[in-house]
A tleap script that builds the chain and sets N, CA, C and O, in Angstrom:
source leaprc.protein.ff14SB
mol = sequence {
  NMET ASP LEU ARG SER TRP VAL SER ASP ASN
  VAL MET LYS LEU LEU GLY MET SER GLU ARG
  ILE PHE VAL ASP TYR ILE ILE ALA GLU ALA
  GLN SER CYS ASN THR ARG GLU SER LEU ARG
  GLU LYS LEU THR GLU LEU PRO GLN THR ALA
  GLU ALA GLN ARG PHE ILE ASP ASN LEU PHE
  ASP ARG VAL PRO ARG LYS LYS SER GLN LYS
  ASP GLU THR TYR LEU LYS ARG LYS ARG GLU
  GLU GLN GLU ALA LYS GLU ALA LEU ALA LYS
  SER LYS SER TYR LYS LEU ILE LEU ASP CASP
}
set mol.1.N position { 4.985 0.060 -14.857 }
set mol.1.CA position { 3.660 -0.083 -15.477 }
set mol.1.C position { 2.808 -1.230 -14.530 }
set mol.1.O position { 3.246 -2.319 -14.158 }
set mol.2.N position { 1.584 -0.705 -14.282 }
set mol.2.CA position { 0.989 -1.475 -13.222 }
set mol.2.C position { 0.426 -2.858 -14.039 }
set mol.2.O position { 0.296 -2.828 -15.263 }
set mol.3.N position { 0.105 -4.073 -13.242 }
set mol.3.CA position { -0.421 -5.264 -13.807 }
set mol.3.C position { -1.522 -4.845 -14.857 }
set mol.3.O position { -1.403 -5.206 -16.028 }
set mol.4.N position { -2.577 -4.093 -14.445 }
set mol.4.CA position { -3.728 -3.912 -15.215 }
set mol.4.C position { -3.448 -3.340 -16.535 }
set mol.4.O position { -4.073 -3.701 -17.533 }
set mol.5.N position { -2.560 -2.492 -16.561 }
set mol.5.CA position { -2.214 -1.810 -17.931 }
set mol.5.C position { -1.497 -2.575 -18.733 }
set mol.5.O position { -1.618 -2.522 -19.957 }
set mol.6.N position { -0.615 -3.424 -18.077 }
set mol.6.CA position { 0.307 -4.249 -19.020 }
set mol.6.C position { -0.390 -5.261 -19.418 }
set mol.6.O position { -0.073 -5.626 -20.550 }
set mol.7.N position { -1.465 -6.034 -18.785 }
set mol.7.CA position { -2.370 -7.080 -19.631 }
set mol.7.C position { -3.251 -6.134 -20.561 }
set mol.7.O position { -3.289 -6.370 -21.769 }
set mol.8.N position { -3.789 -5.326 -20.150 }
set mol.8.CA position { -4.443 -4.522 -21.028 }
set mol.8.C position { -3.937 -4.448 -22.623 }
set mol.8.O position { -4.553 -4.776 -23.636 }
set mol.9.N position { -2.574 -3.890 -22.473 }
set mol.9.CA position { -1.705 -3.423 -23.728 }
set mol.9.C position { -1.279 -4.836 -24.470 }
set mol.9.O position { -1.089 -4.925 -25.683 }
set mol.10.N position { -1.176 -5.794 -23.643 }
set mol.10.CA position { -0.753 -7.173 -24.412 }
set mol.10.C position { -2.130 -7.847 -24.824 }
set mol.10.O position { -2.024 -8.686 -25.718 }
set mol.11.N position { -3.304 -7.639 -24.363 }
set mol.11.CA position { -4.768 -8.276 -24.872 }
set mol.11.C position { -4.938 -7.187 -26.017 }
set mol.11.O position { -5.678 -7.569 -26.924 }
set mol.12.N position { -4.465 -6.047 -26.152 }
set mol.12.CA position { -4.805 -5.406 -27.227 }
set mol.12.C position { -3.841 -5.755 -28.331 }
set mol.12.O position { -4.388 -5.784 -29.433 }
set mol.13.N position { -2.779 -5.979 -28.332 }
set mol.13.CA position { -1.752 -6.611 -29.165 }
set mol.13.C position { -2.190 -7.837 -29.580 }
set mol.13.O position { -2.057 -8.075 -30.781 }
set mol.14.N position { -2.808 -8.894 -28.699 }
set mol.14.CA position { -3.113 -10.131 -29.362 }
set mol.14.C position { -4.395 -10.228 -29.982 }
set mol.14.O position { -4.579 -10.922 -30.982 }
set mol.15.N position { -5.510 -9.388 -29.287 }
set mol.15.CA position { -6.716 -9.692 -29.941 }
set mol.15.C position { -7.431 -8.341 -30.684 }
set mol.15.O position { -8.560 -8.377 -31.173 }
set mol.16.N position { -6.692 -7.330 -30.674 }
set mol.16.CA position { -7.083 -6.289 -31.411 }
set mol.16.C position { -8.036 -5.139 -30.605 }
set mol.16.O position { -8.357 -4.048 -31.076 }
set mol.17.N position { -8.349 -5.588 -29.469 }
set mol.17.CA position { -9.156 -4.790 -28.659 }
set mol.17.C position { -9.111 -5.139 -27.186 }
set mol.17.O position { -8.834 -6.303 -26.896 }
set mol.18.N position { -9.346 -4.288 -26.248 }
set mol.18.CA position { -9.076 -4.692 -24.759 }
set mol.18.C position { -10.252 -3.984 -23.855 }
set mol.18.O position { -10.275 -2.798 -23.526 }
set mol.19.N position { -11.133 -4.900 -23.561 }
set mol.19.CA position { -12.102 -4.353 -22.473 }
set mol.19.C position { -11.574 -4.557 -21.134 }
set mol.19.O position { -10.652 -5.369 -21.070 }
set mol.20.N position { -11.998 -3.927 -19.888 }
set mol.20.CA position { -11.776 -3.809 -18.686 }
set mol.20.C position { -12.306 -5.198 -18.221 }
set mol.20.O position { -11.568 -5.866 -17.498 }
set mol.21.N position { -13.503 -5.676 -18.570 }
set mol.21.CA position { -14.037 -6.851 -17.937 }
set mol.21.C position { -13.134 -8.086 -18.374 }
set mol.21.O position { -12.918 -9.031 -17.615 }
set mol.22.N position { -12.706 -8.008 -19.460 }
set mol.22.CA position { -11.750 -9.022 -19.998 }
set mol.22.C position { -10.474 -9.137 -19.352 }
set mol.22.O position { -9.982 -10.216 -19.024 }
set mol.23.N position { -9.851 -7.820 -19.139 }
set mol.23.CA position { -8.534 -7.897 -18.370 }
set mol.23.C position { -8.710 -8.337 -17.088 }
set mol.23.O position { -7.946 -9.196 -16.648 }
set mol.24.N position { -9.921 -7.721 -16.166 }
set mol.24.CA position { -10.112 -8.238 -14.922 }
set mol.24.C position { -10.083 -9.827 -14.898 }
set mol.24.O position { -9.407 -10.460 -14.087 }
set mol.25.N position { -10.874 -10.394 -15.856 }
set mol.25.CA position { -11.059 -12.050 -16.030 }
set mol.25.C position { -9.812 -12.570 -16.137 }
set mol.25.O position { -9.595 -13.578 -15.464 }
set mol.26.N position { -8.831 -12.088 -16.891 }
set mol.26.CA position { -7.683 -12.784 -17.325 }
set mol.26.C position { -6.900 -12.625 -15.869 }
set mol.26.O position { -6.262 -13.612 -15.504 }
set mol.27.N position { -6.901 -11.546 -15.079 }
set mol.27.CA position { -6.019 -11.412 -14.012 }
set mol.27.C position { -6.401 -12.317 -13.046 }
set mol.27.O position { -5.585 -12.933 -12.360 }
set mol.28.N position { -7.922 -12.464 -12.927 }
set mol.28.CA position { -8.333 -13.115 -11.757 }
set mol.28.C position { -8.333 -14.845 -12.258 }
set mol.28.O position { -8.448 -15.700 -11.380 }
set mol.29.N position { -8.227 -15.159 -13.390 }
set mol.29.CA position { -7.816 -16.514 -13.883 }
set mol.29.C position { -6.367 -16.804 -13.392 }
set mol.29.O position { -6.062 -17.817 -12.763 }
set mol.30.N position { -5.603 -15.924 -13.704 }
set mol.30.CA position { -4.020 -16.219 -13.416 }
set mol.30.C position { -3.815 -16.222 -11.982 }
set mol.30.O position { -3.026 -17.059 -11.544 }
set mol.31.N position { -4.445 -15.354 -11.095 }
set mol.31.CA position { -4.354 -15.469 -9.621 }
set mol.31.C position { -5.007 -16.977 -9.217 }
set mol.31.O position { -4.583 -17.474 -8.174 }
set mol.32.N position { -5.770 -17.543 -9.801 }
set mol.32.CA position { -6.426 -18.610 -9.331 }
set mol.32.C position { -5.438 -19.854 -9.814 }
set mol.32.O position { -5.572 -20.834 -9.082 }
set mol.33.N position { -4.540 -20.017 -10.815 }
set mol.33.CA position { -3.913 -20.940 -11.241 }
set mol.33.C position { -2.654 -21.432 -10.592 }
set mol.33.O position { -1.922 -20.523 -10.200 }
set mol.34.N position { -2.272 -22.520 -10.407 }
set mol.34.CA position { -1.387 -22.984 -9.858 }
set mol.34.C position { -0.150 -23.277 -10.826 }
set mol.34.O position { 1.023 -23.334 -10.455 }
set mol.35.N position { -0.554 -23.429 -11.956 }
set mol.35.CA position { 0.761 -23.702 -13.185 }
set mol.35.C position { 0.267 -22.885 -14.212 }
set mol.35.O position { -0.820 -22.325 -14.355 }
set mol.36.N position { 1.484 -22.936 -15.037 }
set mol.36.CA position { 1.361 -22.283 -16.513 }
set mol.36.C position { 0.407 -22.942 -17.276 }
set mol.36.O position { -0.447 -22.322 -17.910 }
set mol.37.N position { 0.500 -24.346 -17.261 }
set mol.37.CA position { -0.219 -24.937 -18.138 }
set mol.37.C position { -1.844 -24.906 -17.617 }
set mol.37.O position { -2.666 -24.951 -18.532 }
set mol.38.N position { -2.367 -24.834 -16.251 }
set mol.38.CA position { -3.560 -24.731 -16.245 }
set mol.38.C position { -3.898 -23.509 -16.663 }
set mol.38.O position { -4.969 -23.435 -17.266 }
set mol.39.N position { -3.141 -22.311 -16.474 }
set mol.39.CA position { -3.715 -21.005 -16.984 }
set mol.39.C position { -3.883 -20.946 -18.401 }
set mol.39.O position { -4.834 -20.340 -18.895 }
set mol.40.N position { -2.879 -21.633 -19.199 }
set mol.40.CA position { -3.041 -21.738 -20.926 }
set mol.40.C position { -4.393 -22.494 -20.930 }
set mol.40.O position { -5.264 -21.889 -21.555 }
set mol.41.N position { -4.772 -23.651 -20.392 }
set mol.41.CA position { -6.140 -24.234 -20.442 }
set mol.41.C position { -7.302 -23.186 -20.184 }
set mol.41.O position { -8.395 -23.154 -20.749 }
set mol.42.N position { -6.934 -22.540 -19.440 }
set mol.42.CA position { -8.233 -21.344 -18.857 }
set mol.42.C position { -8.489 -20.302 -19.955 }
set mol.42.O position { -9.614 -19.864 -20.198 }
set mol.43.N position { -7.345 -19.925 -20.618 }
set mol.43.CA position { -7.068 -18.631 -21.278 }
set mol.43.C position { -7.251 -19.334 -23.120 }
set mol.43.O position { -6.522 -19.108 -24.086 }
set mol.44.N position { -8.247 -20.030 -23.049 }
set mol.44.CA position { -8.463 -20.524 -24.685 }
set mol.44.C position { -8.806 -19.483 -25.615 }
set mol.44.O position { -8.699 -19.713 -26.820 }
set mol.45.N position { -9.247 -18.248 -25.156 }
set mol.45.CA position { -9.744 -17.215 -25.749 }
set mol.45.C position { -8.638 -16.568 -26.667 }
set mol.45.O position { -8.875 -16.087 -27.775 }
set mol.46.N position { -7.424 -16.616 -26.075 }
set mol.46.CA position { -6.441 -16.104 -26.556 }
set mol.46.C position { -5.964 -16.918 -27.672 }
set mol.46.O position { -6.043 -18.136 -27.513 }
set mol.47.N position { -5.439 -16.439 -28.872 }
set mol.47.CA position { -4.826 -17.256 -30.059 }
set mol.47.C position { -3.646 -17.983 -29.329 }
set mol.47.O position { -3.023 -17.663 -28.317 }
set mol.48.N position { -3.533 -19.097 -30.190 }
set mol.48.CA position { -2.456 -20.303 -29.924 }
set mol.48.C position { -1.336 -20.041 -30.612 }
set mol.48.O position { -0.925 -20.933 -31.353 }
set mol.49.N position { -0.594 -18.778 -30.529 }
set mol.49.CA position { 0.624 -18.320 -30.978 }
set mol.49.C position { 1.777 -18.349 -29.965 }
set mol.49.O position { 1.657 -18.435 -28.743 }
set mol.50.N position { 2.899 -18.264 -30.665 }
set mol.50.CA position { 4.075 -18.056 -29.635 }
set mol.50.C position { 4.069 -16.788 -28.959 }
set mol.50.O position { 4.558 -16.843 -27.831 }
set mol.51.N position { 3.608 -15.537 -29.369 }
set mol.51.CA position { 3.474 -14.621 -28.779 }
set mol.51.C position { 2.558 -14.665 -27.433 }
set mol.51.O position { 2.950 -14.186 -26.369 }
set mol.52.N position { 1.356 -15.264 -27.592 }
set mol.52.CA position { 0.331 -15.488 -26.839 }
set mol.52.C position { 1.217 -16.449 -25.584 }
set mol.52.O position { 1.412 -16.139 -24.409 }
set mol.53.N position { 1.481 -17.218 -26.041 }
set mol.53.CA position { 2.122 -18.206 -24.939 }
set mol.53.C position { 3.063 -17.572 -23.920 }
set mol.53.O position { 3.106 -17.903 -22.735 }
set mol.54.N position { 4.008 -16.383 -24.643 }
set mol.54.CA position { 4.824 -15.646 -23.907 }
set mol.54.C position { 4.261 -14.858 -22.909 }
set mol.54.O position { 4.706 -14.749 -21.766 }
set mol.55.N position { 2.991 -14.154 -23.492 }
set mol.55.CA position { 2.215 -13.439 -22.579 }
set mol.55.C position { 1.847 -14.301 -21.419 }
set mol.55.O position { 2.185 -14.043 -20.264 }
set mol.56.N position { 1.275 -15.138 -21.708 }
set mol.56.CA position { 0.705 -16.172 -20.614 }
set mol.56.C position { 1.760 -16.548 -19.428 }
set mol.56.O position { 1.469 -16.512 -18.232 }
set mol.57.N position { 2.899 -16.877 -19.899 }
set mol.57.CA position { 4.206 -17.299 -19.076 }
set mol.57.C position { 4.778 -16.011 -18.341 }
set mol.57.O position { 5.352 -16.120 -17.258 }
set mol.58.N position { 4.607 -14.840 -18.943 }
set mol.58.CA position { 4.926 -13.579 -18.231 }
set mol.58.C position { 4.056 -13.161 -17.229 }
set mol.58.O position { 4.396 -12.686 -16.146 }
set mol.59.N position { 2.445 -13.434 -17.790 }
set mol.59.CA position { 1.404 -13.169 -16.773 }
set mol.59.C position { 1.474 -13.922 -15.509 }
set mol.59.O position { 1.258 -13.427 -14.403 }
set mol.60.N position { 1.787 -15.145 -15.737 }
set mol.60.CA position { 1.914 -16.084 -14.441 }
set mol.60.C position { 2.921 -15.562 -13.386 }
set mol.60.O position { 2.736 -15.533 -12.169 }
set mol.61.N position { 4.068 -15.138 -14.094 }
set mol.61.CA position { 5.067 -14.794 -13.405 }
set mol.61.C position { 4.890 -13.388 -12.666 }
set mol.61.O position { 5.571 -13.150 -11.668 }
set mol.62.N position { 4.058 -12.545 -13.112 }
set mol.62.CA position { 3.923 -11.294 -12.655 }
set mol.62.C position { 2.793 -11.258 -11.734 }
set mol.62.O position { 2.964 -10.578 -10.722 }
set mol.63.N position { 1.590 -11.896 -11.887 }
set mol.63.CA position { 0.640 -11.926 -11.037 }
set mol.63.C position { 1.030 -12.566 -9.741 }
set mol.63.O position { 1.827 -13.490 -9.576 }
set mol.64.N position { 0.062 -11.666 -8.516 }
set mol.64.CA position { 0.271 -12.200 -7.187 }
set mol.64.C position { -0.536 -13.339 -7.123 }
set mol.64.O position { -1.576 -13.341 -7.782 }
set mol.65.N position { -0.213 -14.379 -6.390 }
set mol.65.CA position { -1.221 -15.451 -6.285 }
set mol.65.C position { -1.974 -15.195 -5.041 }
set mol.65.O position { -1.484 -14.553 -4.112 }
set mol.66.N position { -3.317 -15.761 -5.017 }
set mol.66.CA position { -4.266 -15.497 -3.889 }
set mol.66.C position { -3.654 -16.676 -2.806 }
set mol.66.O position { -3.166 -17.761 -3.124 }
set mol.67.N position { -3.826 -16.144 -1.479 }
set mol.67.CA position { -3.306 -17.232 -0.370 }
set mol.67.C position { -4.145 -17.950 -0.079 }
set mol.67.O position { -5.323 -17.595 -0.120 }
set mol.68.N position { -3.747 -19.217 0.312 }
set mol.68.CA position { -4.482 -20.404 0.702 }
set mol.68.C position { -5.384 -20.023 2.019 }
set mol.68.O position { -4.959 -19.182 2.811 }
set mol.69.N position { -6.515 -20.605 2.199 }
set mol.69.CA position { -7.445 -20.339 3.401 }
set mol.69.C position { -6.539 -20.414 4.596 }
set mol.69.O position { -6.564 -19.622 5.538 }
set mol.70.N position { -5.708 -21.484 4.461 }
set mol.70.CA position { -4.887 -21.648 5.627 }
set mol.70.C position { -3.786 -20.577 5.940 }
set mol.70.O position { -3.413 -20.544 7.113 }
set mol.71.N position { -3.315 -19.856 5.222 }
set mol.71.CA position { -2.528 -18.897 5.117 }
set mol.71.C position { -3.540 -17.627 5.743 }
set mol.71.O position { -3.228 -17.052 6.785 }
set mol.72.N position { -4.460 -17.366 5.170 }
set mol.72.CA position { -5.427 -16.351 5.945 }
set mol.72.C position { -5.935 -16.391 7.216 }
set mol.72.O position { -5.898 -15.407 7.955 }
set mol.73.N position { -6.532 -17.725 7.620 }
set mol.73.CA position { -6.698 -18.091 8.983 }
set mol.73.C position { -5.350 -17.647 9.938 }
set mol.73.O position { -5.355 -16.830 10.859 }
set mol.74.N position { -4.312 -18.365 9.478 }
set mol.74.CA position { -3.293 -17.847 10.446 }
set mol.74.C position { -2.788 -16.343 10.444 }
set mol.74.O position { -2.189 -15.925 11.435 }
set mol.75.N position { -3.033 -15.470 9.281 }
set mol.75.CA position { -2.908 -14.250 9.434 }
set mol.75.C position { -3.910 -13.487 10.220 }
set mol.75.O position { -3.536 -12.521 10.885 }
set mol.76.N position { -5.113 -13.835 10.194 }
set mol.76.CA position { -6.376 -13.162 11.046 }
set mol.76.C position { -6.110 -13.591 12.288 }
set mol.76.O position { -6.318 -12.771 13.183 }
set mol.77.N position { -5.660 -14.775 12.626 }
set mol.77.CA position { -5.486 -15.095 14.199 }
set mol.77.C position { -4.255 -14.310 14.687 }
set mol.77.O position { -4.311 -13.924 15.855 }
set mol.78.N position { -3.119 -14.004 13.955 }
set mol.78.CA position { -2.055 -13.289 14.349 }
set mol.78.C position { -2.640 -11.917 14.709 }
set mol.78.O position { -2.583 -11.482 15.859 }
set mol.79.N position { -3.245 -11.199 13.615 }
set mol.79.CA position { -3.864 -9.865 13.689 }
set mol.79.C position { -4.917 -9.790 15.154 }
set mol.79.O position { -4.964 -8.800 15.884 }
set mol.80.N position { -5.448 -10.638 15.300 }
set mol.80.CA position { -6.370 -10.831 16.654 }
set mol.80.C position { -5.545 -10.889 17.779 }
set mol.80.O position { -5.842 -10.195 18.752 }
set mol.81.N position { -4.385 -11.729 17.808 }
set mol.81.CA position { -3.388 -11.638 18.880 }
set mol.81.C position { -2.983 -10.326 19.064 }
set mol.81.O position { -3.000 -9.755 20.155 }
set mol.82.N position { -2.588 -9.796 17.931 }
set mol.82.CA position { -1.835 -8.464 18.113 }
set mol.82.C position { -2.729 -7.353 18.494 }
set mol.82.O position { -2.157 -6.377 18.980 }
set mol.83.N position { -4.162 -7.289 18.360 }
set mol.83.CA position { -5.106 -6.491 18.700 }
set mol.83.C position { -5.350 -6.599 20.388 }
set mol.83.O position { -5.392 -5.628 21.143 }
set mol.84.N position { -5.498 -8.016 20.781 }
set mol.84.CA position { -5.690 -8.377 22.082 }
set mol.84.C position { -4.395 -7.747 22.874 }
set mol.84.O position { -4.644 -7.062 23.867 }
set mol.85.N position { -3.213 -7.914 22.542 }
set mol.85.CA position { -2.145 -7.350 23.169 }
set mol.85.C position { -2.225 -5.861 23.351 }
set mol.85.O position { -2.028 -5.347 24.452 }
set mol.86.N position { -2.540 -5.103 22.176 }
set mol.86.CA position { -2.684 -3.914 22.361 }
set mol.86.C position { -3.495 -3.562 23.309 }
set mol.86.O position { -3.100 -2.882 24.256 }
set mol.87.N position { -4.743 -3.976 23.190 }
set mol.87.CA position { -5.976 -3.525 24.221 }
set mol.87.C position { -5.522 -3.941 25.739 }
set mol.87.O position { -5.949 -3.294 26.696 }
set mol.88.N position { -4.774 -4.879 25.887 }
set mol.88.CA position { -4.329 -5.081 27.221 }
set mol.88.C position { -3.362 -4.024 27.516 }
set mol.88.O position { -3.597 -3.445 28.577 }
set mol.89.N position { -2.422 -3.646 26.921 }
set mol.89.CA position { -1.388 -2.645 27.106 }
set mol.89.C position { -2.184 -1.355 27.211 }
set mol.89.O position { -1.773 -0.596 28.089 }
set mol.90.N position { -3.237 -0.935 26.505 }
set mol.90.CA position { -4.024 0.221 26.972 }
set mol.90.C position { -4.780 0.312 28.260 }
set mol.90.O position { -4.892 1.323 28.954 }
set mol.91.N position { -5.341 -1.003 28.516 }
set mol.91.CA position { -5.966 -1.051 29.878 }
set mol.91.C position { -5.318 -0.990 31.030 }
set mol.91.O position { -5.885 -0.713 32.087 }
set mol.92.N position { -3.935 -1.272 30.914 }
set mol.92.CA position { -2.967 -1.095 32.003 }
set mol.92.C position { -2.560 0.016 32.188 }
set mol.92.O position { -2.321 0.415 33.327 }
set mol.93.N position { -2.385 0.782 31.087 }
set mol.93.CA position { -1.716 2.335 31.145 }
set mol.93.C position { -2.861 3.639 31.688 }
set mol.93.O position { -2.514 4.716 32.174 }
set mol.94.N position { -4.373 3.145 31.426 }
set mol.94.CA position { -5.375 3.980 31.653 }
set mol.94.C position { -6.410 3.356 32.720 }
set mol.94.O position { -7.043 2.313 32.554 }
set mol.95.N position { -6.447 4.014 33.602 }
set mol.95.CA position { -7.330 3.655 34.801 }
set mol.95.C position { -8.629 4.482 34.759 }
set mol.95.O position { -8.401 5.675 34.554 }
set mol.96.N position { -9.876 4.182 34.892 }
set mol.96.CA position { -10.938 4.744 35.239 }
set mol.96.C position { -11.038 5.207 36.678 }
set mol.96.O position { -10.902 4.483 37.664 }
set mol.97.N position { -11.271 6.389 36.671 }
set mol.97.CA position { -11.310 7.161 38.119 }
set mol.97.C position { -12.818 7.491 38.192 }
set mol.97.O position { -13.439 8.042 37.283 }
set mol.98.N position { -13.318 7.107 39.327 }
set mol.98.CA position { -14.804 7.367 39.822 }
set mol.98.C position { -14.733 8.672 40.448 }
set mol.98.O position { -13.784 8.894 41.200 }
set mol.99.N position { -15.688 9.649 40.223 }
set mol.99.CA position { -15.838 10.905 40.747 }
set mol.99.C position { -16.980 10.885 41.577 }
set mol.99.O position { -18.115 10.875 41.102 }
set mol.100.N position { -16.729 10.878 42.887 }
set mol.100.CA position { -17.723 10.777 43.956 }
set mol.100.C position { -18.464 12.012 44.277 }
set mol.100.O position { -19.317 12.007 45.164 }
savepdb mol mol.pdb
quit
């Protein structure tokens, strides 16, 4: 089961309804939080029950974290270096021939 469906099913159990925008909001909040406690503080719309707390804990474990700006910059630089190497390799293997 994908993350969106899993969140939707659990929100339906907790609130009795599940809207797509609310599911997206919950996932976005979970991605931006670094701790379970901060996620609990952000999801005050959910009931303060043991079942809701288990959902928040499981959500925190399941959701992929957003990469830091530093990681994104590093990956972008590595990608650009790889593209430059590939372009250099192509330029060495193909030569432009002028036709007189």
